[in-house]
N, C-alpha and C positions, 0 to 999 in steps of 0.2 A: 429407066425411071429413078429421078433421083428424090431424095430426101434429106430431114435435115436431123430429124431425131429418131431413136428406133420405135418408138411407138409411131409416128407417121409411117415408117416403112413396114412396120408389121400390121397397121390397117390398109395400105398399100397391096398387100399379100406378100409384102418380101421379105426374105429370111436371109439377114444380114450374116457377117460371121462372127458378130457378139453373140448372136440366137445359136448359131450352131456349136459353137465351145460352149455356151451354156447347157446346151440339150446333152453334148457328150458328158459332161462334167455330173451331170443330175441322170443321165442313162434313161432319158426321155426323147419323144420323136422331135424332131425340129419343127413341125405343124404346130405341136401342141404350144412350143415356148412362145412360137410366134405369135398365136389365138390368143395367151394369158395376158402378152404385153400388148397387143391390143386393144385390149378390153381396161387394161390397170391391174389383172391382179397379179402380174409378175413385174417388176421394173429391173433393168438392167443398166444401172449405172457406168455410164463409159461416156466420160468428156471426150469428144475428136479429139482433144492434142495431148488425151495420155497413154501415150506411145506404146509407154512401156505395161500397161495396164493388160493382165490374163481376166477377161469377163466373169462376172459373176450375176445368177439371177438371185431375186430375192421376192419372194410369194408364195401363192396358193401351191401345194403340192411339191416345193423343192425345199431340200435340206435347210435347216436352221442356221443363218448365218450369223458370224459375231464381228464387233468393232469393239477395236483400240483406241481409245482415248491415250494421245500425248498432247507434248507441249510446252513451252517455257512462260514463267510467270514473273510477275518483278521480283521474288524473291528468290527464283531457282532459273537463272540465265541460263544454264551451261547446254548451247546445240549439242555437243555432241554425247553427251547424255540421250538426248532425245532420239538420235540417230543409232544410238545403242537398242535404245526401246524400238523401233522401228524395224532394225534386224532380227530381235526377240520374237516381235509378233508375224513379222514372216515364217522365220523358223518354225514356229507354233501353228502355223495356217489360217493364220485370223485373215478373212476375207475382206476387210475394210479398216482401215485407219484412220481417226479425225485428227488432225492439227487443230488444237485448241489454245494455240500459244494466243496470248492478251498484253502482250511487252514490245512497245518497241515496234521495228520493222521487221515484220516476218517473212517475208516474201521470198527473200534469198534460201532460208531453209526451205519455205513450202517448194520451191522449185526444185531443189536438189532431191526433196523428198516424192513428188510427183515424177522426176527422171528416174530415182531408181525403184520406185514400188510396182508391183506386181498385184499388189492388194488396190481396192478402189479407194478414193481420198475423198474425205467427206471434209467441210468445214462450217464454221460460224461466223459470217462476215460480222455480225453486230460482236463480234468480240474485238476484229482488229480494228473498228471503226475510227476508235479515239486514234491509236500509234499510228495508223497509217495515214490517217489525215493531220493530224498533229493539232487537234482541235480539241478543248473542251465538250459535253457532252451538249450543252446547253448551246453551242455554237452551230452545232450541226446541222445541216438543212437535209430535206430529203433527198435532194439530187446528190449530196455527198454519202447517202447510204446507196443509192445505187451505183455510182461508182466504185465503191469497194465492194460490191457486188460482182459487176464488171470484171474490176480486176483477178478476183479469184476467177472466176468462167475462164478467162484468159489465158490465166496462169497452167487451167489444166486439171483443176477439179472434178470430181466426178458428181458429187451430190453436197448440197448447203442448207443444212438449219436454217428455215426461214420463221419466223415468230410471226407468222401473217394474220395468225386466229386471236391475237390479243388486240381486241380494238376499244374502241372507248364504251361501247357496249358489254361486251365479256368481260371488262377490267371493273366496270361496276358491281358486277357478285363480289369481288372480293372486298371492296368497302363496306356492301353493307351483310357481307357471311360473319365479316371478324376473323379470317382463320386461326389457327393457333400456329399456324407459321408463316403465314402471308405467301408472297411471291419467290420461289426459291433456284427457279432457271436466271441463270447468271443474264442471258441474254433478254428473257421475259423483264428481269427486274431494270434493264439498262432502259427497256425501250418504256417501260410504266412509268420511270423518272423522267422520260425525256416527254413522254406525251405528258405528263403532269403540270412540269416547269413550263411546257410550252403551250398548253391548252389545245396542241393539237390531234388530228387523227394519226396513228401508227402509219407512218409511210409505205411499209411494206404491205399493207392493208390496202392504202389509198390508193396506192400504183402499183396495185399486183398486176395489172397487164403489162405495165412495161418489165416488171420483175421479169413474167413469164416468156417476153421476147428477149430478156437476155439470156435468159438460161435456155432457151428453145437455139438459139443461135450455136449455141456449144453442146447440145444437148447433155446439161447439167440436169440432173433428176433434184427434183425440188422436194426436202425432206421437211415436211410442215410440222414446226417445233409445237413441244406442247407448253407455251411459257405458264401454264396455270396448273401445272402436275402438282399432283399432292407433296409435299416435302418432309411428310410425318403421314402415320397411318391416321390420325385422327383427321386428315382433311380429306381424306377418300372418298369417290364420288360425290363431291360436293358440288353443289350449283355450277361454280367456277371453272372446275375440270368440264364436266359436262355441257357447259355452255360453249366453251371453246371448242369440244371435241363435234358439236354440232356445226358450229362455224367451219372448220377442216375439213369436214364432211364436204359442204358448200364448193371448198376452195379447190378441194381434189377434180368436181367436176368442170370446173372456170379451167383448171391446168390443163384438162387432160382433152377439152375440146382445141387446146393452143398446142397439143402433142407432146406437150411437155407432162415426164413419168412423175409417179408420185411416191412417196412413204408417209404416213405418217406415224408420230412420234405418240409415246405415252408412260405412261409412271411408271415410276415414281417410289412410291412409298404406298402400301396398303397391304392391308389384311388379308391371308391366303383365301377365307372364304369371299372375298369379294373380286379375285383375280378372273377366274373363269367369265364369268357374267362381265367384267370390265373388256374382257376382249372382244367378246360375240357383239358387244355391245359399238363398239370401235368399229369391225367389220359391216353390219348394219347400217351404221351412222355415216361410213366413209366408201360404203359401196363397194365394197374386199378389197382396197387398196391395201398393200403391203403394209405390217406393222411394224415399229421398229421400236422397241422396251427399254426405259432405264431400269434393269431389274425385272419385276418392282423388288421394293426390298422390303420384307413381310416380318419386319419390328426395327423398334428406332433404338432397342438398349445394348445394340453389338458393335460399338466404334472398335476396328482393330480387326473385327472379323465381317465384315460388310461384305467379302467377298462370297462369305458362304449367305447370307443373308438374301443377297442378292440371286446366288446361283439356286435357291428354294424357291424363289417367285419366278425367275425366268424359265427355269423349269415347268413350272406351272402355267405361266402364260405362253410358251412356244405349244405345248401339250394342247393348249386351247385355241390356238387358232393366232399369236405373234411369230413373224417370220424371221426376225432379226433383233439380237440381244447385245445393248452395251455392255461390254466389260465392267464391273466394279472391282476395286482394288481394298486390301485391307487399309489404306490409306485413305480413304474416302473419307470427308467430313473432317480430316484429321492435317493432310497434308499433301503437297504433289509427292507421288508415288516415285518412289524407285526402282529401279529393276527388277528385285527380288519381288516388289510389290506388284509390280507388272506383268511377270510371270504368275504369280500367284491367281491374278485376276483371270489371265487368258485361262488357264488351265479350268478355273473354277466355272467360267463360262463355256467353254468346250465341253464339261461334263454336261452343263445344263442342256445347252442343244442339242448334244447327242443323246441323252435319257427323252427328251420332247421327239427327237425323229424316231425312236423307238416306239415311242405311245402312236404317233401320226402314222406308223407304219409307213413311212417312206423307204419306198426297194432302195437294199443293200443296207441299212441299218444296222440290222440283226446282226449281219455276217460279220462284220466287225468282234460283235461279242462271242458269237458260233468261235469264232479261230480260238480267241483267247480262252474259250473253256476246253476246245479240244487243245491247247497249249498245256493249260493247267494238266487236264487229265492224264497227258504225258509226263507232266512234271518238266516239259520243254523251258527252261528257265532263259534261255537265250531269246527263244523266239515268243515269251511272255513280254521280256525287254522290247521286243522288236514290235509288238501290238500295242505297249501300253500308249497313253497320252503323252507321258512324261518320261520317257523307260529310262532316261538317265537317273532320275531321282529312283524308281524302282530297282534299279540295279545297283544304286548306292544303299539304300536300305536291307537289299538282302545281302550284299557283302560285309556290310559292318556288324553283324554279328556271324560268321557263315557256318553253315551245321556241319555236322563230321559227315552225313550223308547227301549229296548233292542232290538225289533224288526225293528230300523234302528242304523244309526251312527250318529255323532253330525254333520257333515256336513250338511244334508238334515232335519234331525229328521223327522216330521212327514209329512215331503214335500216330502220324498223317493218316488221316479218312482216306484221303484220295488212295496211296499206296497200300495200306491195308487192303482195301474192299480192290483193286487190282490184282494185288499178288494172291486173294482168295479167288477170284475169277481167273487166274490164268493156273489155276489148280495149284500154286503152293500154298504152305503152310506159314503163319505167321509165329516168329517166336522171337520175344525180344532178346532175351540173355544170349542165345548162342547164333543169334538171326546176321550176316555176314552181308 
């Protein structure tokens, strides 16, 4: 029995090798993965040309996955540094990497990235259109946009952000509502500008069936971009965001009819008290498709610390139903992130994802924490460092002010609560002056 995409295979009752890998990683039955792929609740982004990929599942009942953004800009054009960021993302276990390069010819780097990466690779073809086509925005024709999309698919990209939900109808809400921050999506703003300058409909919406044909040919998952996501907490949950979300729900069903896997992208900036309702609304309007969120950033006043504002929102979002977190670094809103920024962003996002998995009752999530607790109870520092998300940093902190007694740390010394209680329960005395 033949099939083109993971979804087509699942609908035919076939368990692919990618489904088997995901089932093993998640500790779930293969049939459960297959049935969830068939109905669209789980996506396995796996381009048929990405040979180095270690497949991951994204969606209901699975571990929360994280994505790392990287790529060059006109002001920072060092691909060697970007490849070091790739190494960092893979070392810390990021499940996805998005190449958001937006300057010059990017395909050489992308091909090397796809050849190397075991993580799934995503792109936003709209970013690459101007450099790839060597045309100014106003000169680009609808068929040109589809040409770039096909080029990315042929190279082996596993998922693509396509801002197909921005059309003349949904864009009208921005003009009427007069948002505080207007459109903050880079791809969305470029499409909005093209639409306004040409007077034409969004080509990704107008020619959506052609988009789906290209994606199905290479089994590329469509990540339906939220061009009208809120860029500040004052714009969240407005008519533009919700109107586009309704359109994304319609586009989700159309993609599934063509056996194209779907993820839906979400906000953005959003106050804590709105996050849970937004996650539930997305799942309802988009038929329980996997939800991929940037943040949400829960306050707008922390430039330099937005990996923290994002981790707070991401943990709440994932605990409330989001399936995939896009990391945010301390450099967000300020500059292209450096290596240390990338590391801080990855760790913050991993913490948020794991905290959410505990709340969601994902099988095995608590076991990691329980092992850390056991190591702390035994004051087994090497085991603690091994279990930590960033064991190198944990060890460096511990060794920077070494304690007199290796069974404690330098904060409490012999007054360590764990040490004291352990000694009493072992029938020993606690004597701080004479104790050895």
